C-alpha positions as semicolon CSV with decimal commas, in nm:
position;residue;x (nm);y (nm);z (nm)
1;M;0,001;0,004;0,003
2;I;0,287;0,233;0,078
3;V;0,456;0,179;-0,261
4;S;0,124;0,230;-0,447
5;K;0,046;0,552;-0,253
6;R;0,390;0,693;-0,308
7;L;0,366;0,620;-0,683
8;G;0,014;0,758;-0,707
9;L;-0,150;0,445;-0,807
10;G;-0,449;0,470;-0,574
11;D;-0,587;0,247;-0,301
12;L;-0,509;-0,115;-0,389
13;R;-0,813;-0,231;-0,198
14;Q;-1,014;-0,065;-0,472
15;I;-0,825;-0,216;-0,766
16;G;-0,834;-0,556;-0,926
17;S;-0,883;-0,823;-0,665
18;G;-0,861;-0,564;-0,380
19;N;-0,553;-0,747;-0,248
20;I;-0,251;-0,547;-0,130
21;G;0,006;-0,781;-0,270
22;A;0,246;-0,758;-0,563
23;T;0,020;-0,947;-0,807
24;N;-0,258;-0,696;-0,763
25;V;-0,002;-0,408;-0,782
26;L;0,103;-0,550;-1,118
27;R;-0,272;-0,513;-1,233
28;T;-0,215;-0,135;-1,206
29;G;0,031;-0,169;-1,498
30;N;0,325;-0,049;-1,294
31;K;0,593;-0,312;-1,301
32;L;0,834;-0,111;-1,082
33;A;0,566;-0,079;-0,814
34;A;0,502;-0,451;-0,834
35;A;0,863;-0,537;-0,808
36;L;0,920;-0,301;-0,511
37;T;0,612;-0,446;-0,337
38;L;0,745;-0,802;-0,392
39;L;1,086;-0,708;-0,258
40;L;0,953;-0,518;0,046
41;D;0,707;-0,798;0,137
42;A;0,990;-1,047;0,116
43;V;1,210;-0,835;0,334
44;K;0,923;-0,834;0,595
45;G;0,992;-1,209;0,621
46;V;1,371;-1,197;0,607
47;V;1,446;-0,937;0,873
48;P;1,254;-1,090;1,169
49;V;1,406;-1,437;1,093
50;L;1,757;-1,308;1,079
51;L;1,711;-1,099;1,390
52;A;1,555;-1,384;1,589
53;R;1,834;-1,620;1,479
54;A;2,106;-1,365;1,572
55;L;1,951;-1,279;1,914
56;S;1,833;-1,620;2,016
57;A;1,823;-1,959;1,839
58;E;1,691;-2,147;1,539
59;D;1,360;-2,225;1,719
60;A;1,305;-1,850;1,766
61;A;1,380;-1,794;1,399
62;Q;1,096;-2,042;1,305
63;V;0,860;-1,861;1,549
64;A;0,958;-1,528;1,393
65;A;0,890;-1,667;1,044
66;L;0,539;-1,769;1,141
67;A;0,483;-1,444;1,319
68;A;0,602;-1,235;1,012
69;F;0,378;-1,440;0,787
70;L;0,073;-1,396;1,008
71;G;0,149;-1,038;1,055
72;H;0,154;-0,981;0,678
73;C;-0,161;-1,170;0,610
74;Y;-0,364;-1,040;0,913
75;P;-0,230;-0,687;1,003
76;V;-0,419;-0,522;1,284
77;W;-0,395;-0,186;1,119
78;L;-0,575;-0,313;0,808
79;R;-0,850;-0,475;1,014
80;F;-0,683;-0,815;0,957
81;K;-0,719;-0,789;0,574
82;G;-0,358;-0,812;0,448
83;G;-0,189;-0,981;0,155
84;K;-0,184;-1,345;0,064
85;G;0,170;-1,375;0,201
86;V;0,344;-1,541;-0,080
87;A;0,635;-1,296;-0,097
88;T;0,672;-1,296;0,278
89;F;0,651;-1,679;0,272
90;L;0,941;-1,686;0,025
91;G;1,129;-1,430;0,231
92;V;1,112;-1,636;0,552
93;L;1,218;-1,950;0,364
94;L;1,513;-1,768;0,206
95;A;1,614;-1,650;0,556
96;L;1,569;-1,985;0,729
97;S;1,741;-2,193;0,458
98;W;1,862;-2,030;0,141
99;Q;1,850;-2,360;-0,043
100;V;1,487;-2,419;0,044
101;G;1,405;-2,053;-0,035
102;V;1,571;-2,071;-0,374
103;A;1,397;-2,402;-0,456
104;C;1,057;-2,254;-0,365
105;C;1,129;-1,941;-0,565
106;L;1,228;-2,142;-0,867
107;T;0,921;-2,362;-0,823
108;W;0,705;-2,043;-0,816
109;L;0,884;-1,908;-1,125
110;V;0,851;-2,228;-1,337
111;M;0,490;-2,261;-1,256
112;A;0,422;-1,893;-1,319
113;V;0,577;-1,929;-1,666
114;V;0,395;-2,253;-1,736
115;S;0,049;-2,168;-1,603
116;R;0,063;-1,782;-1,629
117;R;-0,127;-1,779;-1,300
118;S;0,034;-1,641;-0,983
119;S;-0,207;-1,836;-0,757
120;M;-0,114;-2,160;-0,923
121;A;0,257;-2,087;-0,882
122;S;0,197;-1,986;-0,519
123;I;0,008;-2,295;-0,413
124;T;0,250;-2,518;-0,606
125;A;0,554;-2,361;-0,424
126;A;0,377;-2,392;-0,091
127;S;0,281;-2,754;-0,164
128;L;0,641;-2,842;-0,242
129;C;0,803;-2,643;0,035
130;T;0,796;-2,927;0,284
131;L;0,959;-3,159;0,026
132;W;1,230;-2,896;-0,030
133;M;1,275;-2,866;0,346
134;A;1,314;-3,243;0,388
135;Y;1,552;-3,262;0,100
136;F;1,779;-2,978;0,204
137;D;1,743;-2,964;0,583
138;G;1,592;-3,282;0,703
139;F;1,274;-3,257;0,914
140;D;1,368;-2,970;1,147
141;M;1,129;-2,727;0,980
142;L;0,856;-2,973;0,896
143;G;0,601;-2,823;1,143
144;L;0,657;-2,480;1,018
145;G;0,641;-2,594;0,656
146;L;0,318;-2,767;0,707
147;A;0,166;-2,458;0,890
148;L;0,284;-2,216;0,617
149;T;0,151;-2,444;0,336
150;F;-0,186;-2,468;0,518
151;L;-0,196;-2,081;0,548
152;V;-0,105;-2,028;0,187
153;F;-0,392;-2,256;0,075
154;L;-0,621;-2,087;0,319
155;R;-0,537;-1,742;0,183
156;H;-0,582;-1,870;-0,172
157;S;-0,913;-2,052;-0,120
158;E;-1,103;-1,817;-0,358
159;N;-0,823;-1,843;-0,615
160;I;-0,843;-2,226;-0,596
161;K;-1,223;-2,202;-0,665
162;R;-1,153;-1,981;-0,969
163;L;-0,878;-2,214;-1,094
164;K;-1,116;-2,506;-1,074
165;A;-1,385;-2,300;-1,260
166;G;-1,131;-2,185;-1,520
167;T;-1,184;-1,814;-1,435
168;E;-0,860;-1,727;-1,256
169;P;-0,697;-1,433;-1,433
170;K;-0,352;-1,467;-1,585
171;I;-0,047;-1,273;-1,460
172;G;-0,056;-0,917;-1,582
173;Q;-0,428;-0,943;-1,683
174;K;-0,629;-0,646;-1,554
């Protein structure tokens, strides 16, 4: 919302899907604003995880990851109507384990190119995150991975209905 306001794009809650995330910012036609939103939303996940790890321990980093994700999706100052959390999800994964984060980012990218639908890419990346966690890091993050996957699916429930109905918009489609 901050990026969109600064660039004069209007209130995102009144544009496209009404969501405040990067995909909806892209619907404004401003690719720079969408990229900045994506980056800043990811940083919202990276910073708390790295701070918690530096100040405490790995368990604290996982708790911070979940808190950052929930805070993005359900912010108090927006009456608990935040983004879908995918950029923050990818940010926390990059901070917890760069290999898992990169694998999930690549999964998202491949699915976005193949399906041309951000939601399909998002739920696929979330679906495979626990597999990537097990492959790269064992099962230390399994609980967090399952929780994040569930939350991404929950946040995308309307998108999943539209995917099933064949009415989900493509990336960049207004």
